[in-house]
N, C-alpha and C positions, 0 to 999 in steps of 0.2 A: 212132714218130710225131713228126714235126717240126712245130712251130706257127710261123707266119710272124710276124715282128715287125710290129707295127702302130703307126706313127708317131703317128697321131692319138690313139689310146688311151694311148700313153706321154706325150704332151704333156698330156693331160688328168689323167693320174696325177700329173705334176709340178705342174701347176696346182692340183690338189686339195690337195697338201700345202702349197703356198704360201698358198692361201686359208684353210687351217686355222689360220694364225697371226693374231694380231690386227693385225700391220703388213702383211699380205699379201705377205710376202717370206720367203725361207728361205735359209740359206746352203748352199753346195755340199756340204760335208762331211756336214751333217745330212740333206740331200736324198739324197745316195747311200746313206746308212745307212738311211733311211726307205724308199726303193724297194727295197733288198735285203731288209730285214725284211718288207715287204709282200709281195714275191715269194716269199720263204722260206715265210712263213705260208700263203699262198694255195696254194702247191705241196703243202704237207703236209696242208692241210685239203680242198682241192678237186682235187688232182691235176694242176694247171697253174699256171703263173706269170701274173701280170697283164700284165707287159710283153713276155714271151717274148724277152728280151735275152739276150746272152752276157756272163757275168761274168768278171772277171780279179782277181787278187790285187794288193793295193797295201799300202803301209805302214798305211794307215788302216782296212783291211778291204776286203771285196769291193766291186767297182764295176761296175756295168752299163755295158758298153762303149759302146753307142749313145747312152745317156743322157748319158754323160760327153762324148761327141763332139757332142752337140747342145748342151749347156750351154756348152762351151768353143768352140762354133762351128766345129768341125772336120769335122762331118758333111758328106757330099756331099748336099746336098738339092736337089731340083728347085725351081724358083721358087714352085710352088704349096705344096710342103712348107714352104719357108722363110717364105712368107706366113702360113701356118696357125700355125707356131711364133711368129712375130712378132704374130700376132693375139691370142694368149693369154699370152705371157710376155715379159718384158723380161729379156734375158740380161745377165749381169754384164759391165761393162767394167772399172771401177776396183775396185769392192769385190767380194765374193765372194757377193753375194746375187742370187737369182732372184726376180723380182717378177711377181706375177700382175696382169695388166692387164684381164682379163675374168673373169665368173664361169665356173665349170666347166661344160662341156658334158656334163651327167650322162648323156644318151643314148649317149655313148660308153663308159661304164662299166657293167658288169653289176651286179646286186645284190651278188653275191659280192665283186666287186672293191671295192665301196664298203664 
């Protein structure tokens, strides 16, 4: 059984981690680690990942490929998807921090995701 990647849910997952900090921002490396750990935990406990992303190995550990592409602005997004990402996240330009610009749309996350 293959589960489809859900961009909105993934953006809200990223936003959730950024919102959890006092400064409403999170570094790329920490974000990649948190997404991996959340997916891994959720898979073990509930039998499915939160993001349904594909992972690849890097020097710093496993990285969700689409999350990385979104953060580094390499993902091929439609204009609606690009608007959605920009509505919730300010992606890094010079520094390595992803900033939350809107509260998390909690309706996109299930109780177990949270």
